C-alpha atoms as one frame of an Amber mdcrd trajectory, in Angstrom:
protein
  -0.142   0.356   0.111   2.522   2.420   0.887   4.116   2.008  -3.039   0.843
   2.977  -4.445   0.630   6.294  -2.005   4.558   7.073  -3.016   3.350   6.980
  -7.157   0.625   8.779  -6.654   2.548  11.732  -4.344   4.905  11.615  -7.207
   2.430  11.351 -10.046   0.589  14.257  -8.429   3.779  16.129  -8.636   4.787
  15.460 -12.154   0.930  16.730 -12.904   1.152  20.170 -10.669   4.639  20.628
 -12.144   3.078  20.258 -15.933   0.380  22.829 -14.774   3.168  24.827 -13.777
   4.624  24.828 -17.205   1.096  25.533 -19.055   0.569  28.373 -16.891   4.226
  29.676 -17.861   3.957  28.980 -21.691   0.429  30.824 -22.124   2.287  33.714
 -20.125   5.064  33.775 -22.504   2.448  33.546 -25.563   0.335  36.152 -24.580
   3.622  38.436 -24.129   4.331  37.341 -27.750   1.002  38.308 -28.685   0.777
  41.492 -26.730   4.178  42.707 -28.735   2.984  41.417 -31.926   0.109  43.865
 -31.244   2.129  46.835 -30.303   4.477  46.342 -33.406   1.471  46.105 -35.590
  -0.134  49.221 -33.805   3.274  50.997 -34.321   2.991  50.505 -38.404  -0.576
  51.625 -38.571   0.542  54.819 -36.702   3.332  55.589 -39.054   1.600  55.040
 -42.152  -1.471  57.412 -40.687   1.317  60.452 -39.684   3.241  59.834 -42.804
   0.281  60.673 -45.110
């Protein structure tokens, strides 16, 4: 029975680390998207201002 308990703890720990990585990945993707949006907005602003 102890072995099953240890295995469950190990699996739970792995799942928690996986969730942390998923949250980190989502944060990085959001930052990339924000950077691209700002770059696009700046391009549009430059086109408008150059007219």
